[in-house]
C-alpha positions as CSV (number, residue, x, y, z in Angstrom):
1,M,60.1,-0.3,39.4
2,K,58.7,-3.8,39.0
3,S,56.2,-4.7,41.7
4,A,56.3,-7.8,43.9
5,F,52.9,-8.8,42.4
6,T,54.2,-8.6,38.9
7,E,56.9,-11.1,40.0
8,K,54.1,-13.4,41.2
9,L,52.4,-13.2,37.8
10,I,55.6,-13.9,36.0
11,H,56.3,-16.9,38.2
12,A,52.8,-18.3,37.6
13,H,53.2,-17.8,33.9
14,Q,56.5,-19.6,33.7
15,S,55.2,-22.4,35.9
16,N,52.0,-22.9,33.9
17,D,50.1,-22.1,37.1
18,K,46.9,-20.1,37.5
19,Y,47.5,-16.4,38.1
20,P,47.1,-14.9,41.6
21,N,44.3,-12.4,42.2
22,L,45.5,-8.9,42.8
23,S,42.5,-8.2,45.0
24,A,43.5,-11.0,47.3
25,D,47.0,-9.7,47.5
26,D,45.9,-6.1,48.0
27,P,42.2,-5.6,48.8
28,L,42.6,-1.8,48.2
29,A,44.1,-2.2,44.7
30,T,42.9,0.4,42.2
31,M,42.3,0.2,38.5
32,P,45.3,2.5,37.7
33,L,47.5,0.1,39.8
34,A,46.1,-2.9,37.9
35,Y,47.0,-1.3,34.5
36,E,50.5,-0.5,35.7
37,I,51.0,-4.1,36.8
38,Q,49.5,-5.2,33.4
39,K,52.1,-3.1,31.6
40,Q,55.0,-4.5,33.7
41,F,53.7,-8.0,33.2
42,V,53.5,-7.7,29.5
43,E,57.0,-6.1,29.3
44,Q,58.4,-9.0,31.2
45,L,56.8,-11.6,28.9
46,N,58.9,-10.2,26.1
47,E,56.2,-11.1,23.5
48,E,55.6,-9.3,20.2
49,V,52.6,-6.9,20.7
50,I,50.3,-6.7,17.7
51,G,47.3,-5.0,19.1
52,Y,44.7,-4.5,21.9
53,K,41.4,-5.9,23.0
54,A,38.3,-4.5,24.7
55,A,36.7,-6.7,27.4
56,L,33.7,-6.6,29.7
57,T,31.9,-4.3,27.2
58,A,28.5,-5.4,28.5
59,E,27.2,-3.4,31.4
60,P,25.8,-6.4,33.4
61,L,29.3,-7.9,33.4
62,Q,30.8,-4.6,34.5
63,K,28.5,-4.6,37.5
64,M,29.4,-8.1,38.4
65,M,33.1,-7.1,38.4
66,G,32.6,-3.9,40.3
67,I,33.6,-1.6,37.5
68,E,31.9,1.2,35.5
69,E,33.5,0.8,32.1
70,P,35.1,-1.8,29.9
71,I,38.6,-2.9,30.4
72,S,41.5,-3.4,27.9
73,G,44.2,-6.0,27.3
74,I,47.2,-6.5,25.0
75,L,47.3,-9.0,22.1
76,F,50.4,-11.0,21.2
77,N,51.5,-12.4,17.8
78,S,52.0,-15.7,19.5
79,G,48.2,-15.9,20.2
80,D,47.3,-15.9,16.5
81,Y,45.7,-19.2,15.7
82,S,44.4,-18.1,12.3
83,N,46.5,-20.7,10.4
84,Q,45.6,-23.5,12.7
85,T,42.4,-25.6,12.7
86,T,42.9,-27.1,16.1
87,I,43.4,-25.4,19.5
88,K,45.1,-27.3,22.3
89,S,45.7,-25.8,25.8
90,H,46.0,-26.9,29.4
91,R,44.1,-23.8,30.4
92,D,40.3,-23.3,30.7
93,L,39.2,-21.4,27.6
94,L,36.4,-19.1,26.8
95,I,35.1,-18.7,23.2
96,E,33.8,-15.4,22.0
97,T,32.7,-14.0,18.6
98,E,34.1,-10.5,17.8
99,L,35.1,-8.1,15.1
100,G,38.7,-7.0,14.8
101,F,39.9,-3.8,13.1
102,Q,43.3,-3.1,11.5
103,T,44.6,0.5,11.8
104,K,46.1,2.1,8.7
105,V,47.8,5.0,10.4
106,A,49.2,5.8,13.8
107,I,46.7,7.4,16.1
108,T,48.0,9.8,18.7
109,K,45.0,11.9,19.7
110,P,41.6,10.8,21.1
111,I,38.9,10.4,18.5
112,Q,35.1,10.5,18.1
113,P,33.2,7.4,17.0
114,E,32.4,8.9,13.6
115,E,36.1,9.1,12.9
116,A,36.9,5.5,13.7
117,Y,36.3,3.7,10.5
118,S,38.2,6.2,8.4
119,L,41.4,5.3,10.4
120,M,41.0,1.6,9.6
121,E,42.6,-0.4,6.8
122,C,40.0,-3.2,7.1
123,F,38.1,-5.3,9.6
124,Y,37.8,-9.1,10.2
125,P,35.4,-11.6,11.6
126,M,37.1,-13.0,14.6
127,I,37.1,-15.6,17.3
128,E,38.6,-14.7,20.6
129,V,40.0,-17.6,22.6
130,A,40.1,-16.0,26.1
131,S,41.5,-17.4,29.3
132,P,41.3,-15.5,32.6
133,N,43.4,-18.3,34.2
134,L,42.9,-16.8,37.7
135,T,43.1,-18.6,41.0
136,S,39.7,-17.5,42.2
137,Q,36.6,-15.6,40.9
138,P,38.0,-12.4,39.4
139,S,37.1,-8.8,39.9
140,G,37.9,-6.1,37.4
141,V,41.3,-5.3,38.8
142,D,42.2,-9.0,38.9
143,L,41.5,-9.3,35.2
144,V,43.3,-6.1,34.2
145,A,46.4,-6.9,36.2
146,S,46.8,-10.3,34.4
147,N,46.1,-8.8,31.0
148,S,42.4,-9.1,30.7
149,A,42.1,-12.8,29.8
150,S,44.2,-12.3,26.7
151,F,45.2,-15.7,25.2
152,G,44.5,-16.3,21.5
153,F,42.4,-15.3,18.5
154,I,41.4,-16.4,15.0
155,K,41.1,-13.9,12.2
156,G,38.9,-14.4,9.2
157,T,39.1,-12.7,5.7
158,P,39.6,-8.9,5.8
159,T,36.8,-6.6,4.6
160,D,36.7,-2.9,3.8
161,C,34.6,-0.9,6.2
162,N,33.3,1.1,3.2
163,N,31.9,-2.0,1.7
164,V,30.1,-3.5,4.7
165,D,28.6,-1.8,7.7
166,P,30.1,-3.7,10.7
167,D,27.0,-3.0,12.8
168,S,24.8,-4.9,10.2
169,I,26.6,-8.2,10.7
170,D,24.5,-11.0,12.4
171,V,26.8,-13.5,14.2
172,N,25.9,-17.1,14.9
173,L,28.2,-19.4,16.9
174,N,27.7,-23.2,16.7
175,H,29.3,-26.1,18.6
176,E,28.8,-29.6,17.2
177,G,25.8,-28.3,15.2
178,N,24.1,-26.7,18.2
179,N,23.6,-22.9,18.2
180,L,25.2,-21.2,21.1
181,H,24.2,-17.6,20.3
182,S,22.9,-15.3,17.6
183,N,23.7,-11.6,18.0
184,L,24.1,-8.4,15.9
185,C,27.4,-6.7,16.0
186,S,25.6,-3.4,16.8
187,T,24.9,-4.7,20.3
188,V,28.5,-4.1,21.5
189,M,28.4,-0.9,23.5
190,S,26.5,1.6,21.4
191,G,27.7,0.1,18.1
192,Q,31.1,-1.0,16.7
193,A,32.3,2.6,16.0
194,H,31.7,3.5,19.6
195,A,33.4,0.4,20.9
196,L,36.3,1.0,18.6
197,A,36.7,4.7,19.6
198,W,36.6,3.7,23.2
199,L,39.4,1.2,22.8
200,I,41.5,3.6,20.7
201,N,41.1,6.3,23.3
202,Q,41.8,3.9,26.1
203,V,45.1,2.7,24.5
204,I,46.2,6.3,23.9
205,S,45.5,7.1,27.6
206,L,47.7,4.2,28.6
207,F,50.5,4.1,26.0
208,G,50.3,7.5,24.2
209,E,49.4,6.1,20.7
210,V,47.9,3.3,18.7
211,K,50.5,2.2,16.2
212,A,49.8,1.8,12.5
213,N,48.9,-1.8,11.6
214,S,47.6,-2.6,15.1
215,L,44.8,-5.1,15.5
216,L,41.9,-3.8,17.7
217,M,39.3,-6.3,19.0
218,S,36.2,-4.3,19.9
219,G,34.5,-6.7,22.4
220,S,32.4,-9.8,22.5
221,V,29.4,-10.1,20.2
222,G,27.1,-12.2,22.4
223,P,28.2,-14.1,25.5
224,A,31.4,-16.0,26.1
225,H,31.1,-19.8,26.2
226,P,33.3,-22.2,28.1
227,G,35.6,-24.0,25.5
228,Q,34.5,-27.6,25.0
229,P,36.1,-30.3,22.9
230,G,34.7,-30.6,19.4
231,S,34.0,-28.6,16.3
232,Y,33.0,-24.9,16.2
233,S,31.6,-22.9,13.4
234,A,31.0,-19.1,13.5
235,E,28.9,-17.4,10.8
236,F,29.3,-13.6,10.3
237,G,26.5,-12.7,7.9
238,Q,27.9,-11.8,4.5
239,L,31.5,-12.3,5.7
240,D,33.4,-15.6,5.8
241,K,32.7,-18.4,8.3
242,I,35.3,-19.4,10.8
243,K,35.7,-23.1,11.6
244,F,38.0,-24.6,14.3
245,E,38.2,-27.4,16.8
246,I,39.2,-27.6,20.4
247,E,40.9,-30.8,21.7
């Protein structure tokens, strides 16, 4: 049965308002409840689901949010900005550099990190355009209930996992020519394969499977940055650059 809080999220979404905080509505709200609300919320949005994202993969962020592991959210086809050079939104945005992986088979059983790449068709350099869009400072359950800041993303050119080690990629993000961060992809969790396996196993625990051709974003490489007007350029080592603008 749809919860009253899910109705509040839907109303906020339809009204272009900020989402209410679950923890303010129910101070005793648990993470399982937050994921159940997320599922109901996403179903009510009636969007085409194309994949999943890991968030809060860095332990310091988890401590700030009062949780002990990363969280996950759902990606929509409508959030794909790959064919657009300019992003416009009334929301406050966060810009993150990431890697995304495309599954080549359906995955129905939990996996180990050493199996992860063999189940992938390819991987991409990516920009996540995140937006928590919450009324007040969020906790972990607040983020999860409102779909973990999922908003948009940009995919670069696909690469075979057998040709390039995802952990070896050094990522640089620049805004108006100023460097915002430089980080290795291996710094996400215990490496990209570990982050990917965590996300796969998380999705299986919530939904029973990861479908073939799903896009899996493994978590932010480096910190998130408030989206500012101007030009951005992200360099991903030997992979393609991604360039875009925010208005």
